[in-house]
C-alpha positions, 0 to 999 in steps of 0.5 A: 657163044662169045665173041672176040669183041667181048672176049677182049673186053673181058680181058683187059678190065680183068687185068685192070681189076685185079692191078686195081686190087694190088693198088697197082696204078697200072690199072687205069691205062688197062681199065681205059682200053676196056671200058672202051670195048665194053661200050661198044659191046652194051651198045650192041645189046642195049643196055644203054646204061652201061654204055654210058657208065664205060664212057664215064669210066673212060674219062675218069680213068685219065683224071684216076691216074694222075691223081694216083700219081700226083694227087697229094701235093705232087706225091701219090695218094695214099690209101685213107678212108672215106667216112660215114659221112661222105658214104651216107650222102653218097648213098642217098644220092645213089638211091634217088639217082638209080630211081630218076635214070631207071625211070628216064630209061623205062618211059624213054628207051627200049633198054632192058631192065632199066632199074637194074641197068640204073643200078649198075650204072649208079653205084659204078660211078660212086665206086669209081668217084671213090677208086679215084680217091684211093678210098677203102670205101670203093670195094664194099660199093664194088661188091654190091655192083657185082652183086647185081651186074652178075645175074643181069649180064647172064639174062643178056646171054653174056656169059663170059661178063656175067662170070667174070664179074662173078670173079670181080666179086671175089676179087673186091672182097680179097681188095677190100681187105688187103687196102685195109692193111695196107693203109694200116702200114701207111700209117704205122709209118707215117707215125714212126716218120713223125716220132723220128722227125720229133726225136731229131728235133729235141736232139738237135735241141739240147745240142745247141 
């Protein structure tokens, strides 16, 4: 049976994820509330790695909120690609961290499915860091996280949360496509503005 806490956590988190997919800055404050509620829920169900993850989301939510609004020299942060080098070292670091943290949970706590739970934590951290920088590659990483999280939460009886993360999987795929289009539009607009500036400079030079 779905508890009021799980329901409230899902509502706020669903709103945050949908807003993120639409590139809407209000994703951050709704996410902060949702993550706080999920932290309380996961503590009750002995998913300790997820408790740590939600605390991380709350802190980075504040930072991400500011960066999206002012991270480009005081202007809103544009959507960009992370680049293959960044993704390569993040992936390698993620695999190492998953193994190390999963082992710590296995040997020192009564955590359920410690290595799977650890993978959700570590790669969610990576996805969040990319999201804070408004990087397109955050979405394929979220796809990976959601693929792991759905069966994990279902196995712990968090059926509503599992269904929500299945919806997140679909949203991540759609958002990945949408952000790529938005980035191309921003690039086209920037190139057009650059050409206009250059043309104005030439016109001003020829008139003097």
